[in-house]
N, C-alpha and C positions, 0 to 999 in steps of 0.2 A: 522746238529747240532741244528738248530733252532727248529725243531720238537721235539727234546728231552726236550727242555725248556718248550714247550707247554704241553707236557705230565706231566712234573714235576709240572707245575703251576696248571694243571687240578687236579692232585692228592692233591696238597696243598689246593685248594679251596674245594674239596670234604671232606677232613679231617676237615677243618674249619666248613663246613656246617653240617657234621654228628656228629662232636664232638669226633670222635674216628677213629683210623686208620683201625680197623677191619670193621666198618660200611662203611667207604669210599671204602675199597677194595671190599666189596659186591656190592656197587652201581656201581663201575667202572668195575666189572667183572674181576678183577685181584687179585693176591695174596696179603696178608697183608705184607709180606716181600718186595714186589715190591713197594707198596705205601710208606713204611718206607724208602726204598732206595731213592725214588723220593724226599721225604721231606728232608732227610739227604743231598742229593746232592744240594738242594737249600740252606740249611744251610751252607754248605761248600762254595758255590758260594758267598753268601752274608756275610759270617763271623758272622752270627747271629743265635741265637736259636729262632726258629719260634714258637714253642709250648712248653708249660710246662704241666706236669701232675698234675691235681688237684684231690686229693683223697676225694671222697664224702663218706657219711656214708655207702652206699651199693655198690657203684661202683666208678670207676675213670673216669675222663673226661679230654680231652685236652683243654687247654686254650691258646688262641692266645697271643703271646707276643707283646710288643710295637714296635718291630723292623721291621715288614713287609714292612714299607715304603721303605726299601732298595731293595725290589723286583722291584721297578720302574726302577732300573738301568739296568735290563735285557732287 
């Protein structure tokens, strides 16, 4: 069970670094739906929205919310 948390946290960190789920999936070598699932699992576990979508002029980007401090409870 603990390994699944590590996978979810790794996905979360890569989404944060890449700014998008698709780019994080490419970096991790897994599918975009898998990365989305990992992030959603962490959101369910913490009861917080971790990212919000920011619409830019030519693209959209994910923005980290203020709630990730709840990840420390894992």
